[in-house]
C-alpha positions, 0 to 999 in steps of 0.5 A: 457521592451516592451508589448510584452517582457512582455506579454511573461515573465508573462506566464513564471513566472507563470508557473515557479511558479507552477512547483516550488509548484509541485515541493515542494508538491512532497517533502513534500508527499515523506518526509511523505512517508519515515518517514511512512516507517521508524518511522510509521505513529504514529510517523511521525509529520509535524515538521518531515515532514517539516525538511526531505522536507527541508521546514517550517512547515507552508508550509506543513500545507499550502500544506496539512491543516489536516492529512487526506489530508497528509494521502490521498496524502502519501497513493495514491503516495505509491500505485502507486509506489508499487500497490498491486498485481493484483488479478483480473488476478488470474482468468485465473488459473481455477483450485482452487489450482493452483489459490490459489498457484499464488496467495499466491506466489504473495502476499507473494513476494509483502508482502516480497518487501514491509514488513516495510512500511506494517507493520508500516500501520497495527501496527499504523492503529489506529491512521491513518484516517479511509479511510487508513484501509477501502482500506486497508482491501478492497484489502484484501477482494477482494483478498480473494473473487477472491480465494474463487470464485474458490472453489465449496462452497465458503461459507464454514465457515472451507475454509474461514477462512483458506483462510483468515489466509493464506492472513494475513500477519502475517501468511507470517512473521511467516514462513519467520521467520522460513526461509521460501523464499516467494514462499516456504512459499506459497506453503506450505501454499496453501498445507495446505488449499487444504487439506480442499478437502479431 
């Protein structure tokens, strides 16, 4: 083999190896995400991830030496595919009740579309690295702030409690269990919160 052939073969092999490493990492992350969404984070093991990804357990550890690294990759991967509603866009609704109806409709649709993963995550929060819960709570807190800022007195305790209750996934779930579609549930809850105006 000539020197020129060697020089062109080496970058190809390196590129192929890098692609293989990235593909293995992707399979591991997707396997972990699938298990988090089915059995839940508390019941997801490195052995289970390895089996589903069709790799050795040592390979999983090589890519993700601890649970924090694996959870970080899984969380980023899942939220990239299932982004939280764009709450800042709700600010285009100047009327507080219009904003509340729009916000709850989008949020309840999101809950309905992603119920299993979100339920598992909230249920198993204690076994996950703290940053996961902090990130999810930050999303909820920001959502609450966007809705509250449209009211003349956003610091009213009864209003804050009512909106916090409205945003809780369990509020949507209880109405879904009673047969309400996401938009129907959202409008009902928004109307109940609107009673605080009187």
